[in-house]
N, CA, C and O atoms as CSV, one atom per row, in Angstrom:
chain,resi,resn,atom,element,x,y,z
A,1,MET,N,N,0.848,-1.173,0.000
A,1,MET,CA,C,0.000,0.000,0.000
A,1,MET,C,C,0.893,1.236,0.000
A,1,MET,O,O,1.852,1.315,0.768
A,2,ALA,N,N,0.581,2.179,-0.846
A,2,ALA,CA,C,1.348,3.426,-0.930
A,2,ALA,C,C,1.026,4.308,0.268
A,2,ALA,O,O,-0.095,4.308,0.777
A,3,LYS,N,N,2.024,5.055,0.705
A,3,LYS,CA,C,1.836,5.987,1.813
A,3,LYS,C,C,1.620,7.387,1.277
A,3,LYS,O,O,2.189,7.771,0.255
A,4,LEU,N,N,0.806,8.131,1.967
A,4,LEU,CA,C,0.531,9.521,1.621
A,4,LEU,C,C,1.373,10.402,2.522
A,4,LEU,O,O,1.379,10.219,3.740
A,5,LYS,N,N,2.082,11.354,1.940
A,5,LYS,CA,C,2.882,12.282,2.732
A,5,LYS,C,C,2.352,13.697,2.526
A,5,LYS,O,O,2.351,14.217,1.411
A,6,ILE,N,N,1.908,14.304,3.607
A,6,ILE,CA,C,1.412,15.673,3.565
A,6,ILE,C,C,2.489,16.548,4.186
A,6,ILE,O,O,2.798,16.413,5.370
A,7,THR,N,N,3.063,17.449,3.385
A,7,THR,CA,C,4.164,18.279,3.873
A,7,THR,C,C,3.721,19.683,4.260
A,7,THR,O,O,4.429,20.370,4.997
A,8,ILE,N,N,2.581,20.116,3.783
A,8,ILE,CA,C,2.058,21.446,4.095
A,8,ILE,C,C,0.848,21.269,5.007
A,8,ILE,O,O,-0.016,20.441,4.716
A,9,PRO,N,N,0.763,22.021,6.096
A,9,PRO,CA,C,-0.388,21.869,6.986
A,9,PRO,C,C,-1.703,22.122,6.245
A,9,PRO,O,O,-1.826,23.117,5.529
A,10,PRO,N,N,-2.675,21.242,6.408
A,10,PRO,CA,C,-3.967,21.446,5.753
A,10,PRO,C,C,-4.758,22.572,6.418
A,10,PRO,O,O,-4.565,22.878,7.595
A,11,LYS,N,N,-5.644,23.175,5.643
A,11,LYS,CA,C,-6.531,24.231,6.140
A,11,LYS,C,C,-7.930,23.636,6.250
A,11,LYS,O,O,-8.446,23.077,5.283
A,12,LEU,N,N,-8.538,23.752,7.415
A,12,LEU,CA,C,-9.875,23.236,7.648
A,12,LEU,C,C,-10.858,24.397,7.646
A,12,LEU,O,O,-10.616,25.436,8.260
A,13,GLU,N,N,-11.963,24.203,6.951
A,13,GLU,CA,C,-13.002,25.244,6.916
A,13,GLU,C,C,-14.350,24.611,7.200
A,13,GLU,O,O,-14.701,23.587,6.615
A,14,ILE,N,N,-15.108,25.230,8.107
A,14,ILE,CA,C,-16.486,24.845,8.386
A,14,ILE,C,C,-17.338,26.031,7.965
A,14,ILE,O,O,-17.102,27.160,8.394
A,15,TYR,N,N,-18.330,25.767,7.124
A,15,TYR,CA,C,-19.091,26.870,6.529
A,15,TYR,C,C,-20.531,26.453,6.257
A,15,TYR,O,O,-20.865,25.269,6.306
A,16,LYS,N,N,-21.381,27.437,5.970
A,16,LYS,CA,C,-22.759,27.180,5.559
A,16,LYS,C,C,-22.834,27.255,4.035
A,16,LYS,O,O,-22.271,28.160,3.418
A,17,ASP,N,N,-23.532,26.297,3.443
A,17,ASP,CA,C,-23.686,26.276,1.989
A,17,ASP,C,C,-24.903,27.106,1.564
A,17,ASP,O,O,-25.519,27.786,2.385
A,18,SER,N,N,-25.235,27.043,0.295
A,18,SER,CA,C,-26.343,27.859,-0.240
A,18,SER,C,C,-27.705,27.449,0.328
A,18,SER,O,O,-28.658,28.226,0.266
A,19,LYS,N,N,-27.803,26.238,0.880
A,19,LYS,CA,C,-29.049,25.776,1.504
A,19,LYS,C,C,-29.056,26.040,3.014
A,19,LYS,O,O,-29.936,25.571,3.736
A,20,GLU,N,N,-28.037,26.814,3.480
A,20,GLU,CA,C,-27.904,27.140,4.902
A,20,GLU,C,C,-27.627,25.896,5.751
A,20,GLU,O,O,-28.003,25.844,6.922
A,21,GLU,N,N,-26.965,24.893,5.154
A,21,GLU,CA,C,-26.542,23.705,5.890
A,21,GLU,C,C,-25.036,23.780,6.129
A,21,GLU,O,O,-24.291,24.345,5.328
A,22,TRP,N,N,-24.607,23.200,7.243
A,22,TRP,CA,C,-23.197,23.222,7.603
A,22,TRP,C,C,-22.431,22.150,6.853
A,22,TRP,O,O,-22.904,21.024,6.699
A,23,ARG,N,N,-21.241,22.510,6.386
A,23,ARG,CA,C,-20.336,21.588,5.695
A,23,ARG,C,C,-18.915,21.869,6.148
A,23,ARG,O,O,-18.630,22.927,6.711
A,24,TRP,N,N,-18.011,20.903,5.897
A,24,TRP,CA,C,-16.593,21.120,6.171
A,24,TRP,C,C,-15.797,20.710,4.943
A,24,TRP,O,O,-16.246,19.908,4.124
A,25,LYS,N,N,-14.591,21.286,4.837
A,25,LYS,CA,C,-13.667,20.878,3.781
A,25,LYS,C,C,-12.243,21.071,4.276
A,25,LYS,O,O,-11.977,21.897,5.149
A,26,ILE,N,N,-11.341,20.300,3.706
A,26,ILE,CA,C,-9.922,20.389,4.025
A,26,ILE,C,C,-9.185,20.713,2.731
A,26,ILE,O,O,-9.374,20.049,1.712
A,27,GLU,N,N,-8.342,21.744,2.786
A,27,GLU,CA,C,-7.579,22.170,1.608
A,27,GLU,C,C,-6.084,22.129,1.900
A,27,GLU,O,O,-5.640,22.413,3.012
A,28,VAL,N,N,-5.325,21.770,0.881
A,28,VAL,CA,C,-3.872,21.871,0.908
A,28,VAL,C,C,-3.484,22.569,-0.391
A,28,VAL,O,O,-3.806,22.095,-1.481
A,29,LYS,N,N,-2.798,23.685,-0.267
A,29,LYS,CA,C,-2.393,24.465,-1.451
A,29,LYS,C,C,-3.579,24.771,-2.362
A,29,LYS,O,O,-3.479,24.634,-3.581
A,30,GLU,N,N,-4.692,25.180,-1.778
A,30,GLU,CA,C,-5.887,25.563,-2.541
A,30,GLU,C,C,-6.609,24.378,-3.199
A,30,GLU,O,O,-7.613,24.579,-3.883
A,31,ASP,N,N,-6.115,23.149,-3.003
A,31,ASP,CA,C,-6.783,21.958,-3.529
A,31,ASP,C,C,-7.596,21.313,-2.411
A,31,ASP,O,O,-7.086,21.116,-1.308
A,32,ILE,N,N,-8.847,20.986,-2.686
A,32,ILE,CA,C,-9.688,20.319,-1.692
A,32,ILE,C,C,-9.295,18.848,-1.666
A,32,ILE,O,O,-9.381,18.153,-2.679
A,33,ILE,N,N,-8.859,18.379,-0.490
A,33,ILE,CA,C,-8.453,16.981,-0.366
A,33,ILE,C,C,-9.458,16.166,0.443
A,33,ILE,O,O,-9.338,14.945,0.539
A,34,GLY,N,N,-10.438,16.837,1.018
A,34,GLY,CA,C,-11.493,16.161,1.751
A,34,GLY,C,C,-12.646,17.115,1.975
A,34,GLY,O,O,-12.445,18.321,2.114
A,35,ALA,N,N,-13.860,16.574,2.011
A,35,ALA,CA,C,-15.035,17.423,2.219
A,35,ALA,C,C,-16.196,16.574,2.719
A,35,ALA,O,O,-16.263,15.371,2.467
A,36,SER,N,N,-17.108,17.227,3.431
A,36,SER,CA,C,-18.303,16.524,3.879
A,36,SER,C,C,-19.125,16.136,2.650
A,36,SER,O,O,-19.180,16.866,1.661
A,37,THR,N,N,-19.754,14.978,2.739
A,37,THR,CA,C,-20.558,14.503,1.609
A,37,THR,C,C,-22.019,14.884,1.749
A,37,THR,O,O,-22.838,14.599,0.876
A,38,GLU,N,N,-22.336,15.535,2.866
A,38,GLU,CA,C,-23.704,15.977,3.075
A,38,GLU,C,C,-23.697,17.259,3.895
A,38,GLU,O,O,-22.710,17.585,4.554
A,39,GLY,N,N,-24.810,17.979,3.846
A,39,GLY,CA,C,-24.963,19.166,4.664
A,39,GLY,C,C,-25.605,18.791,5.991
A,39,GLY,O,O,-26.355,17.817,6.066
A,40,TYR,N,N,-25.315,19.560,7.040
A,40,TYR,CA,C,-25.851,19.292,8.376
A,40,TYR,C,C,-26.680,20.471,8.840
A,40,TYR,O,O,-26.311,21.626,8.625
A,41,LYS,N,N,-27.800,20.177,9.477
A,41,LYS,CA,C,-28.695,21.233,9.970
A,41,LYS,C,C,-28.062,22.008,11.117
A,41,LYS,O,O,-28.288,23.210,11.253
A,42,ASN,N,N,-27.262,21.323,11.950
A,42,ASN,CA,C,-26.611,22.053,13.035
A,42,ASN,C,C,-25.100,21.866,12.969
A,42,ASN,O,O,-24.594,20.848,12.495
A,43,ARG,N,N,-24.411,22.868,13.455
A,43,ARG,CA,C,-22.945,22.923,13.357
A,43,ARG,C,C,-22.282,21.778,14.124
A,43,ARG,O,O,-21.264,21.248,13.679
A,44,LYS,N,N,-22.845,21.393,15.262
A,44,LYS,CA,C,-22.253,20.334,16.082
A,44,LYS,C,C,-22.153,19.026,15.304
A,44,LYS,O,O,-21.126,18.349,15.372
A,45,ASP,N,N,-23.202,18.658,14.566
A,45,ASP,CA,C,-23.155,17.421,13.779
A,45,ASP,C,C,-22.064,17.496,12.713
A,45,ASP,O,O,-21.388,16.504,12.441
A,46,CYS,N,N,-21.896,18.658,12.120
A,46,CYS,CA,C,-20.848,18.856,11.120
A,46,CYS,C,C,-19.468,18.690,11.760
A,46,CYS,O,O,-18.608,17.996,11.217
A,47,VAL,N,N,-19.262,19.324,12.906
A,47,VAL,CA,C,-17.979,19.223,13.610
A,47,VAL,C,C,-17.719,17.773,14.030
A,47,VAL,O,O,-16.595,17.286,13.901
A,48,ASP,N,N,-18.748,17.079,14.531
A,48,ASP,CA,C,-18.587,15.678,14.923
A,48,ASP,C,C,-18.145,14.828,13.737
A,48,ASP,O,O,-17.282,13.961,13.883
A,49,ASN,N,N,-18.725,15.068,12.571
A,49,ASN,CA,C,-18.341,14.331,11.374
A,49,ASN,C,C,-16.896,14.621,10.998
A,49,ASN,O,O,-16.154,13.710,10.630
A,50,MET,N,N,-16.496,15.875,11.086
A,50,MET,CA,C,-15.118,16.256,10.783
A,50,MET,C,C,-14.150,15.609,11.772
A,50,MET,O,O,-13.081,15.149,11.370
A,51,LEU,N,N,-14.502,15.564,13.049
A,51,LEU,CA,C,-13.636,14.950,14.061
A,51,LEU,C,C,-13.506,13.445,13.832
A,51,LEU,O,O,-12.460,12.866,14.127
A,52,ASN,N,N,-14.547,12.812,13.315
A,52,ASN,CA,C,-14.474,11.396,12.976
A,52,ASN,C,C,-13.388,11.178,11.922
A,52,ASN,O,O,-12.638,10.205,11.996
A,53,LEU,N,N,-13.305,12.069,10.955
A,53,LEU,CA,C,-12.244,11.998,9.954
A,53,LEU,C,C,-10.883,12.172,10.620
A,53,LEU,O,O,-9.941,11.446,10.302
A,54,LYS,N,N,-10.773,13.123,11.537
A,54,LYS,CA,C,-9.511,13.346,12.249
A,54,LYS,C,C,-9.075,12.073,12.965
A,54,LYS,O,O,-7.895,11.725,12.939
A,55,ASN,N,N,-10.011,11.375,13.604
A,55,ASN,CA,C,-9.689,10.131,14.300
A,55,ASN,C,C,-9.206,9.059,13.327
A,55,ASN,O,O,-8.300,8.293,13.655
A,56,ARG,N,N,-9.799,8.994,12.134
A,56,ARG,CA,C,-9.356,8.014,11.131
A,56,ARG,C,C,-7.944,8.331,10.657
A,56,ARG,O,O,-7.138,7.422,10.459
A,57,ILE,N,N,-7.638,9.616,10.474
A,57,ILE,CA,C,-6.289,10.011,10.046
A,57,ILE,C,C,-5.274,9.647,11.127
A,57,ILE,O,O,-4.200,9.129,10.821
A,58,GLU,N,N,-5.606,9.912,12.382
A,58,GLU,CA,C,-4.694,9.560,13.473
A,58,GLU,C,C,-4.444,8.059,13.521
A,58,GLU,O,O,-3.322,7.634,13.797
A,59,TYR,N,N,-5.463,7.250,13.259
A,59,TYR,CA,C,-5.304,5.796,13.206
A,59,TYR,C,C,-4.318,5.418,12.103
A,59,TYR,O,O,-3.433,4.589,12.318
A,60,LEU,N,N,-4.467,6.017,10.932
A,60,LEU,CA,C,-3.565,5.725,9.815
A,60,LEU,C,C,-2.134,6.128,10.151
A,60,LEU,O,O,-1.193,5.416,9.799
A,61,GLU,N,N,-1.959,7.262,10.827
A,61,GLU,CA,C,-0.624,7.696,11.229
A,61,GLU,C,C,-0.015,6.730,12.247
A,61,GLU,O,O,1.150,6.353,12.125
A,62,ARG,N,N,-0.793,6.334,13.239
A,62,ARG,CA,C,-0.292,5.414,14.270
A,62,ARG,C,C,0.164,4.089,13.657
A,62,ARG,O,O,1.129,3.485,14.124
A,63,ASN,N,N,-0.520,3.649,12.628
A,63,ASN,CA,C,-0.189,2.381,11.985
A,63,ASN,C,C,0.760,2.550,10.807
A,63,ASN,O,O,0.953,1.641,10.000
A,64,LYS,N,N,1.349,3.749,10.733
A,64,LYS,CA,C,2.361,4.080,9.722
A,64,LYS,C,C,1.871,3.840,8.286
A,64,LYS,O,O,2.628,3.415,7.413
A,65,LEU,N,N,0.588,4.126,8.074
A,65,LEU,CA,C,0.035,4.027,6.723
A,65,LEU,C,C,0.114,5.358,6.002
A,65,LEU,O,O,0.020,5.415,4.776
A,66,ILE,N,N,0.288,6.443,6.772
A,66,ILE,CA,C,0.594,7.750,6.210
A,66,ILE,C,C,1.667,8.369,7.079
A,66,ILE,O,O,1.795,8.026,8.255
A,67,VAL,N,N,2.434,9.276,6.510
A,67,VAL,CA,C,3.497,9.955,7.268
A,67,VAL,C,C,3.316,11.441,7.185
A,67,VAL,O,O,4.107,12.192,7.756
């Protein structure tokens, strides 16, 4: 399995879309490398979904699947 190396700190953005639903996205060098696949009615659910992604990334780092 190939490893992913991120050398520039990603930028996280939580925002409201045109339907007034909360979404998140992660950008590196202006490229979106991750984003919510759905809109959320409340900000907490959006943040919880984003934190779930953070936990998955930490798991991959701990198991040396990404550096």
